[in-house]
C-alpha positions as CSV (number, residue, x, y, z in Angstrom):
1,X,0.0,0.0,0.0
2,X,1.4,3.4,-0.9
3,X,1.0,6.0,1.9
4,X,1.8,9.7,2.0
5,X,4.5,10.6,4.5
6,X,3.7,13.7,6.6
7,X,6.6,15.8,7.7
8,X,6.3,18.4,10.5
9,X,8.4,21.5,10.0
10,X,9.5,23.8,12.7
11,X,7.2,26.6,11.6
12,X,4.2,24.2,11.9
13,X,3.7,23.9,8.2
14,X,3.1,20.4,6.9
15,X,5.1,18.9,4.0
16,X,3.9,15.7,2.3
17,X,6.2,13.3,0.3
18,X,4.8,10.4,-1.5
19,X,6.9,7.3,-1.3
20,X,6.9,3.6,-1.4
21,X,6.4,1.7,1.8
22,X,4.3,1.9,5.0
23,X,4.8,4.2,7.9
24,X,3.4,3.5,11.2
25,X,3.5,6.9,12.7
26,X,2.0,10.0,11.1
27,X,4.6,12.1,12.8
28,X,7.5,10.5,11.0
29,X,9.9,12.9,9.8
30,X,11.8,12.9,6.4
31,X,15.0,11.6,8.1
32,X,16.1,9.0,5.7
33,X,19.2,6.8,6.5
34,X,21.5,6.8,3.4
35,X,21.9,7.7,-0.2
36,X,21.9,5.4,-3.1
37,X,23.8,6.4,-6.3
38,X,21.9,4.6,-9.1
39,X,24.0,4.0,-12.3
40,X,22.8,2.5,-15.6
41,X,24.2,1.4,-18.8
42,X,22.3,3.6,-21.0
43,X,21.5,3.6,-24.7
44,X,23.0,0.4,-25.8
45,X,26.5,1.8,-25.1
46,X,29.3,-0.8,-24.5
47,X,28.6,-2.7,-21.2
48,X,31.5,-0.6,-19.6
49,X,29.8,2.7,-20.3
50,X,27.7,3.4,-17.2
51,X,26.2,6.7,-16.5
52,X,24.3,8.3,-13.6
53,X,20.7,7.6,-13.2
54,X,20.3,9.5,-10.0
55,X,21.1,10.1,-6.3
56,X,18.3,8.7,-4.1
57,X,17.7,9.2,-0.5
58,X,16.7,5.9,1.2
59,X,14.8,5.0,4.4
60,X,15.8,1.3,3.6
61,X,15.9,-0.9,0.6
62,X,12.2,-0.8,-0.1
63,X,11.2,2.7,1.2
64,X,12.3,6.2,0.2
65,X,10.9,9.7,0.1
66,X,10.0,11.1,-3.2
67,X,8.5,14.2,-4.8
68,X,9.1,16.4,-1.8
69,X,8.2,20.0,-1.8
70,X,11.1,22.1,-3.0
71,X,12.1,24.7,-5.5
72,X,11.0,23.9,-9.1
73,X,13.6,22.6,-11.5
74,X,15.4,25.3,-13.3
75,X,17.1,24.7,-16.7
76,X,20.9,24.5,-16.1
77,X,22.8,27.5,-17.7
78,X,26.2,26.9,-16.0
79,X,28.2,25.8,-19.0
80,X,30.9,23.9,-17.0
81,X,28.1,22.0,-15.1
82,X,26.3,21.3,-18.4
83,X,29.4,19.8,-19.9
84,X,29.8,17.5,-16.9
85,X,26.0,16.6,-17.1
86,X,26.2,15.7,-20.7
87,X,29.3,13.6,-20.1
88,X,28.0,11.7,-17.0
89,X,24.3,11.9,-17.0
90,X,23.0,11.5,-20.5
91,X,19.6,10.5,-21.6
92,X,20.1,8.8,-25.0
93,X,18.4,10.6,-27.8
94,X,15.9,12.3,-25.5
95,X,16.3,15.8,-24.0
96,X,18.7,15.4,-21.1
97,X,16.8,18.1,-19.2
98,X,13.7,15.8,-18.9
99,X,15.7,13.2,-17.0
100,X,17.5,15.9,-14.9
101,X,14.1,17.5,-14.1
102,X,12.7,14.1,-13.2
103,X,15.6,13.1,-10.9
104,X,15.6,16.6,-9.3
105,X,11.9,16.7,-8.7
106,X,11.5,13.1,-7.5
107,X,14.7,12.7,-5.4
108,X,16.9,15.7,-5.0
109,X,14.0,17.9,-3.6
110,X,13.9,15.5,-0.7
111,X,17.6,16.3,0.2
112,X,16.8,20.0,-0.1
113,X,13.8,19.4,2.2
114,X,15.9,17.5,4.9
115,X,18.6,20.1,4.6
116,X,16.9,23.5,3.9
117,X,19.2,26.2,2.6
118,X,22.2,23.8,2.5
119,X,22.2,23.0,-1.3
120,X,21.1,24.5,-4.4
121,X,19.9,22.5,-7.4
122,X,23.2,22.8,-9.2
123,X,25.2,22.0,-6.1
124,X,23.3,18.7,-5.8
125,X,23.8,17.8,-9.5
126,X,27.6,18.6,-9.1
127,X,27.7,16.5,-5.8
128,X,26.1,13.6,-7.6
129,X,28.6,13.9,-10.5
130,X,31.5,14.1,-8.0
131,X,30.2,10.9,-6.2
132,X,30.0,9.1,-9.5
133,X,33.4,10.3,-10.7
134,X,35.0,9.1,-7.4
135,X,34.2,5.5,-8.0
136,X,34.7,2.9,-10.8
137,X,31.1,1.8,-11.8
138,X,32.5,-1.5,-12.9
139,X,33.3,-2.2,-9.2
140,X,29.6,-2.1,-8.4
141,X,28.1,-3.5,-11.8
142,X,30.1,-6.7,-11.4
143,X,28.0,-9.1,-13.6
144,X,27.3,-6.6,-16.3
145,X,23.9,-5.6,-14.9
146,X,22.3,-2.8,-16.7
147,X,21.7,-1.0,-13.5
148,X,23.6,-1.0,-10.2
149,X,24.2,1.0,-7.0
150,X,26.8,2.6,-4.7
151,X,25.6,3.8,-1.3
152,X,26.7,6.6,0.9
153,X,26.1,7.6,4.5
154,X,24.5,11.0,5.2
155,X,27.9,12.6,5.1
156,X,28.5,11.1,1.6
157,X,31.1,8.6,2.7
158,X,30.9,5.3,0.7
159,X,29.3,2.5,2.6
160,X,28.2,-1.1,1.8
161,X,24.6,-0.9,0.5
162,X,22.1,-2.4,3.0
163,X,20.4,-5.6,1.9
């Protein structure tokens, strides 16, 4: 059953995030436990060509926040960031911005909600790229899977993904 997660903010406003999984207490906060860097072998590229799918906050392996309130996606106009986005976060023959908009709206807004005023949209995209560039995806995509994951604690230190 899919339930809405209600988040209480200090100024008594309510924030709702729709996510997978049950919650047992309506006062549960957004506090997720780790991040999952999702990587995929996009667009029929050689099996060694993995790209970023997204950086996803996780409660556990089957439950996560998504579609949290946040600032709307803004087209990226930073040329250096755009170059890195095209190199690491492509979307085949579709407009990349549709994937970036989706990943920002569905997942990165939840990081912004948990840590208000700590990150901008572009900083979160750059952080995701930095995490991706700091590892070898082939170490995580061992059997040639089309999608695989690396996990990080809340301070963005690499950890073993929970099972």
